[in-house]
C-alpha positions in Angstrom: 139.3 65.6 161.2 140.3 67.8 157.8 141.0 71.5 158.7 139.6 74.4 156.8 142.4 76.6 155.1 143.5 79.7 156.9 141.7 82.3 156.7 142.5 86.2 156.6 138.2 87.4 157.0 136.9 88.5 160.6 133.0 88.9 161.4 131.7 91.1 164.2 128.3 91.3 164.8 126.7 93.8 166.8 124.0 92.0 168.3 122.4 95.1 170.5 124.0 98.0 172.0 127.4 97.1 173.6 127.1 93.6 172.7 128.6 91.7 169.7 129.6 88.3 168.8 133.1 87.7 167.3 133.5 84.7 165.0 136.5 83.6 166.0 137.2 81.2 163.0 137.8 77.9 165.1 140.4 75.7 163.5 139.7 77.8 160.3 136.1 77.8 159.5 133.6 80.1 159.6 130.6 80.0 162.1 131.6 77.7 164.4 133.2 78.9 167.9 131.6 82.1 168.7 133.0 84.6 171.3 130.8 88.1 172.7 132.0 91.0 174.4 130.0 92.9 175.9 130.9 96.9 176.7 129.8 98.9 179.0 130.0 102.7 179.8 133.1 102.0 182.2 134.3 98.6 181.2 133.9 95.7 178.7 134.3 91.8 178.9 134.9 89.6 176.8 133.3 85.9 177.4 134.5 82.5 175.9 138.1 83.4 173.8 138.2 80.9 171.2 141.2 78.8 171.0 144.7 79.9 171.3 144.9 80.0 167.3 142.4 82.7 167.5 143.4 85.2 170.0 144.9 87.9 167.5 141.0 87.5 165.4 139.9 88.0 169.1 141.9 90.9 169.7 141.4 92.4 166.4 137.5 92.2 166.8 138.1 93.5 170.9 139.3 96.9 169.2 137.0 96.8 166.5 134.1 96.9 169.2 136.3 100.3 170.5 136.3 98.0 173.7 140.3 97.2 174.2 140.7 100.6 176.4 137.5 99.7 178.8 138.2 95.5 178.6 138.8 94.3 182.1 137.3 90.9 182.2 138.2 88.2 180.0 135.4 85.1 181.3 135.6 81.7 180.0 132.5 79.7 180.7 134.5 76.6 181.1 138.2 75.2 180.7 138.0 73.8 177.3 139.9 74.7 174.5 137.3 76.1 172.2 136.2 78.2 174.8 139.3 79.2 177.0 142.0 78.5 175.0 143.2 82.2 174.1 142.5 83.4 178.0 145.9 83.8 178.9 147.2 85.6 175.3 144.6 88.0 175.5 145.1 88.8 179.6 148.9 89.0 178.3 147.8 91.9 175.6 145.3 93.2 178.2 147.3 93.8 180.9 144.6 95.6 183.1 142.0 92.7 182.3 141.5 89.8 185.1 140.6 86.3 183.9 137.1 85.3 185.9 136.2 81.5 185.7 134.2 78.7 188.5 137.1 77.5 191.0 137.5 74.4 189.3 138.7 75.8 186.2 140.8 78.4 187.3 143.6 75.8 188.2 143.5 74.7 184.4 143.5 77.9 182.9 147.1 78.9 185.5 148.6 75.4 184.7 147.1 74.2 181.3 149.0 70.9 181.0 146.3 68.4 182.2 143.9 70.4 179.8 146.3 69.9 176.8 147.2 66.0 177.6 143.3 65.2 177.8 143.3 66.7 174.6 146.4 65.4 173.1 144.8 61.8 173.9 141.4 62.5 171.7 142.9 65.0 169.1 145.0 64.1 166.1 148.3 66.0 166.1 147.3 68.1 163.3 144.5 69.2 164.7 145.5 70.0 168.3 148.5 72.1 166.3 145.6 73.7 164.7 144.2 74.8 168.3 147.2 76.6 169.3 148.0 75.4 172.5 147.0 77.6 175.3 149.8 80.1 177.4 149.0 80.1 181.5 146.7 82.4 183.2 149.2 84.4 185.7 147.7 83.4 189.1 147.8 86.7 190.4 145.3 87.6 188.0 143.0 85.1 188.2 139.9 85.3 190.2 137.2 82.8 191.3 133.2 83.5 189.7 130.7 82.4 192.1 127.6 81.6 191.3 125.4 84.4 191.2 128.2 86.9 191.1 127.5 90.4 189.5 130.1 92.3 187.6 129.2 95.9 186.8 130.6 97.0 183.4 128.2 100.6 184.0 124.9 100.0 182.2 125.4 97.1 182.3 125.4 94.2 184.5 127.1 90.5 184.3 125.9 87.9 186.6 127.1 84.5 186.4 124.7 81.3 186.7 126.6 77.9 187.7 125.2 75.4 185.1 127.2 72.1 185.6 126.7 69.1 183.4 128.5 69.1 180.2 131.2 70.2 182.6 131.5 70.5 186.5 133.1 73.6 186.3 130.9 75.0 183.5 128.8 78.7 184.0 126.8 80.4 182.0 126.7 84.7 181.9 123.9 86.6 182.0 123.5 90.1 180.6 121.0 90.8 183.1 119.5 94.3 181.4 118.8 92.8 178.2 117.9 89.5 179.3 120.5 87.8 176.9 122.1 84.6 178.5 125.8 83.8 177.0 125.3 79.9 177.5 128.6 78.7 177.0 128.0 74.5 176.3 124.8 74.0 178.4 122.7 74.0 175.2 123.0 71.9 172.2 124.8 73.1 169.3 123.3 74.1 165.8 125.0 75.4 163.5 123.4 77.7 160.8 125.2 75.7 157.9 123.0 72.5 159.1 119.8 71.4 159.8 121.2 69.2 163.1 121.1 70.0 166.8 124.1 68.5 168.4 124.2 67.3 172.2 127.3 68.9 173.7 128.5 65.6 175.6 132.1 65.0 175.7 134.8 62.9 177.5 135.1 61.7 180.5 131.8 61.5 181.8 128.1 63.0 180.9 126.0 64.1 184.3 122.7 64.0 182.7 120.6 64.9 185.7 122.9 68.5 185.9 122.8 68.9 182.3 119.0 69.3 182.2 119.0 70.8 185.8 120.7 73.5 184.3 119.1 73.5 180.6 115.8 74.2 182.6 117.7 76.8 184.8 118.2 78.9 182.0 115.4 78.6 180.7 113.2 79.9 183.7 115.4 82.7 183.7 112.9 83.6 180.8 116.1 85.1 178.2 115.2 87.4 175.8 118.1 85.5 173.2 120.5 82.9 173.8 124.3 83.7 172.7 125.7 80.4 171.9 129.0 79.2 171.2 128.1 76.9 168.7 127.0 79.2 166.8 125.4 82.1 167.3 122.3 83.8 168.7 118.8 82.2 169.1 115.7 82.7 170.2 114.2 80.7 173.3 110.9 79.1 173.3 109.3 76.3 175.4 109.2 74.5 172.2 113.3 75.3 172.0 113.5 73.7 175.8 111.7 70.5 174.5 113.6 70.1 171.3 117.0 70.6 173.4 115.6 68.1 176.1 114.4 65.6 172.9 118.1 65.7 171.5 120.0 64.7 174.7 117.6 62.3 175.9 117.7 60.8 172.3 121.7 60.4 172.3 121.5 58.7 176.5 118.5 56.7 175.6 120.2 55.0 172.5 123.7 54.6 174.8 121.8 53.2 177.7 120.1 50.5 174.8 123.0 49.7 172.9 125.4 49.3 175.9 122.7 47.3 178.2 122.8 44.4 175.1 126.7 44.4 174.9 127.5 46.4 172.1 130.6 48.6 171.1 131.6 52.0 170.8 131.3 51.9 166.8 127.8 50.8 167.1 127.0 53.2 169.2 128.7 55.8 167.4 126.9 54.7 164.0 123.1 54.7 166.5 124.1 58.4 167.3 125.2 59.3 164.0 121.6 58.0 162.7 119.6 59.2 165.7 121.4 63.0 165.3 122.0 63.5 161.8 119.4 60.4 160.2 122.5 58.7 158.6 125.0 56.1 159.9 128.0 57.4 157.8 129.4 60.5 158.9 131.6 61.2 155.8 130.9 64.4 154.2 129.5 65.8 156.7 131.1 69.2 158.4 134.2 68.2 160.8 132.3 70.0 163.5 129.5 67.8 163.4 131.6 64.5 163.3 133.3 65.7 166.1 130.0 66.7 167.9 128.5 62.9 167.8 132.1 60.7 168.3 132.8 63.1 171.5 128.8 62.4 172.2 129.3 58.5 171.6 132.8 58.6 173.5 131.4 60.4 176.5 128.2 58.3 176.5 130.0 54.9 176.1 132.3 55.8 179.2 129.8 57.2 181.3 126.9 54.0 181.1 129.7 51.3 180.4 131.3 51.7 183.6 127.5 51.3 185.1 127.0 48.1 184.0 
């Protein structure tokens, strides 16, 4: 995977009063990995953190959003490095903050050794180095966030929504008064630089039923805005929900068909590339799109090959 050159820019975008999007510059790329800052009257939170290599950028963004003195909550939606990698570093900077996550995510944040090993198994060494690893979170500052739990920031309330499928430890975060939802990877990705919708299906295996239930759960809340990590705010609608389902089912049905007739991983990768992007050759596409297709193929192959 080609990496972008080092970056010196920083983007903090005000979504509304007290809510900010941070372009974390994931792996050196603009408009690929977002974090969100929510600043209430008393406290502030950062939801998702980007990679470990983005920790300084996110800390600068927190300061720019005038949230540094109020930061009490660091909330990764799930334990994948583009969402949690900077959690330990940020907790070390903001000593008054605690890290909140699903109970199955917390062990990976406290001791990220297994998480890092799993990443090493599927990423090349140069990409892993660009991610920046992950500092462990102090166990005494790690808190379980249950489904439906609320955090009062003062005028703004965060409510957790358990949304498994992409990962069994996945939470989405509703900003109750505004009707916004920080989705994490519970919805497909749509980058501003492309027309493609990329299903967020990653190794080792995929739970289609849970993923579709979680997606419906989010839309049933009638959100005013979806704050996505890959990338940015998007207006929800029933047609968008249908598009998301279509993207997911298109990938799953392709995998079931090819694996059912004995095709291998390479054939599935080409089919998914065609299904998602309209072309079987991924070269020339943005690395984030390439990785999304490759991971979806690997995960679906592992999921449905084991059932045949």
